[in-house]
N, C-alpha and C positions, 0 to 999 in steps of 0.2 A: 426582564420583566416576566412575571408569572402570568400565564394566560388563564382564562376561565376554564378552558378545555383541560389544561393540566390540573387545575384545582379539582375539577369534576372527577378525573381519573384517580387522583390522590385520595379523595374522599371515598370513592368506591373501594379502593384497595384497603383503606383503613377499616371500613365496615366489614369487608370480607375477612380480614384478620380478626376483628372483634368477634364476629359470628363463629369463626373456626375456634377461637379461644374458648368461647362459651360451650361449644360442642365438646371440645376435649375435656373441659372441666366436668361436664355432666357425665361423659364417658368414663373418666377416671373414677368418679364416685361409684358408678355401676360396677366397674371392674373390681374395685375394692370390696364392695358388698358381695360380689360373686366369689372372689378368691378368699378373702379373710373371714367373712361372715357366712360363707357357704349358702348365700341366698339362692332360692330356686323358683321364686314366684314372680318374676318380672312380667308385667302385663304385656301382651302382644297387641299390636295395632294392625288394622287393615291398611295395606299400602299397595300401590301399583308396582308390580314386579319390574316392569320396564323402566319406570321413572326411578325406582330405587337403584337398579343396576347401572343405569346411565349416569346417575349422579355419583355413585360410588366409583365406577370405572373411570369416569372423566376426571375425578380427583387425582388419580394416579397416572393418567394418560401422559402428562409432560415427562414424568420420570421414565415411563416405559419407552416412549418414543425417543427420549433423550439417550437411552441406552441402545438405540439403533434397532428397536423391535417394531414389528407391525402389530398394532393392537386393534382388535375388533370387538364390538359389543353387539350381541344379537339376543333380544329379549322379547317375549310375548307380552302383550298388554293384558295382564290378568291380575285380579286382586289376590293378595296373599297375606296371611297373618304372620307377623314377626316383630321382634324388638329391633327397630332399625339401627340404633347406634351399636348394639352388640353384634348384629349380623354384618354391619358394615366393617367392623373390626376383623371378622372372619374373612370376608372377601378381600379386603386390603392386604391382609397377611398372606393369603394364597396368591394374590397377584404379585406381591413383592417377592415371594419365593420363586414364582415362575420367572420373574425378571432375573433373579440371581442365577437361575439354572440355565438360562437361554442365552447363547452367544449372539452378538450383533448380526442382524440379517434374519434372525428367527422370528417366530410369531407367537403371540399370546392372545387367546380368545376367552371372553367372558360371555356365557350364554345362560338363558333362563327360560324355562317353559313350565306351564301349569300342568297339573296331573288331574285325572278324572276324579280322584278322591278329594280334590279341593286344596291340595298342597302344591308344591313346586319342586323342580330340580334345577339347581344352579351348578354350572360347571366352569372350572378354570382349566384351560388346556394350553400346554406349551409344547414347543418343538425343541426342548432343551436336552440336557445330557441323560435324563431319566434316572430311575432309582433301581438298584439291584433288587431282585425278588427277595433275597434273604433279609433286606433292610425294611421292606414295606410294613411288616408286622410291628415294627418298633418305632416308627417315625412319630407317633403321637405320644410317646412316653416323655415325661418332663425331662429336659436337659439332654435328650438324645439328638445327635446330629449325624447325618449320613457322612458328610465331608467336613470334619471338624476344623481343619485348617482354613478351608474356604469360608465356612460359616463365621468363624471368629474374625477373619479379615474383612468380611462384609457386615460385621456388626451383629451377628446372630448370637442368641443366648440359648437356643434350644427350647424355649417355652412356648413359642407361637402356636405350633400345631396341637400341643396339649390343651392350650386355652381354647383354640378353635373347636376341638372335639367337645369340650365341656359346654361351650355356648350352643353348639348345634344340638347337643343332648337336651339342653334346657328347652329347646323348641320341639322336643319329641322327634328329632331327626337323626340321621346318620351321616357320617363322613367317610367316604370311600376313596381309595387311591388306586389308579390303574397306571402302570408305568412299565417301561422297558428301556434298559440302557441304550443310549444312542438314538432313541425314537421319541422321547418326550414323556410327559406325564399329564394325566387328566385327574383332577380332583372333583368329586361329585358330592354335592350337598343335597340330600333328599329330605325335604321338609314335608311332614305328613299333613299339614294343615291344622286348623284349629279354630276356635271361636273367640280368641282374645282372652282366654282364661288367665 
């Protein structure tokens, strides 16, 4: 016999799946406009940095922790202008790259803090294998992969960081990488702020 308790949870999961499907549908439309139509005028919305990063990070928490990684989110409660679905794509891509680069027992951290200029800095840090200095300047090129065999085995196509760089640039921001082989990587998204233009 099916209990009311089980029906309640089933309906909750169905609604979660429906909402996620609608979100992905809207996101795919925006990415199509960004890539194919070269659209550059996505309106920015004022959101809570902490709420945004907690929602985004927690969406990938089961995958990160399932890979044997310690995952931490540390974010200030500050308002920031961004396009939430596009910026979520950036953060999820960076977190997934950190997962692929970090062996079990390692750590991944997602942090966010406001700046005096009204912008924010978002960082994804891992304790993974790191990136050689000679590769750092090329990793945002389309189709470029530092470790081609590992990237293909894990489902990478080499487009993620190029797309991330483009989305960050739409926000008037910059994407920087700090890394050393054997020590891990920090990716820094510096958003200058704005007024929702």
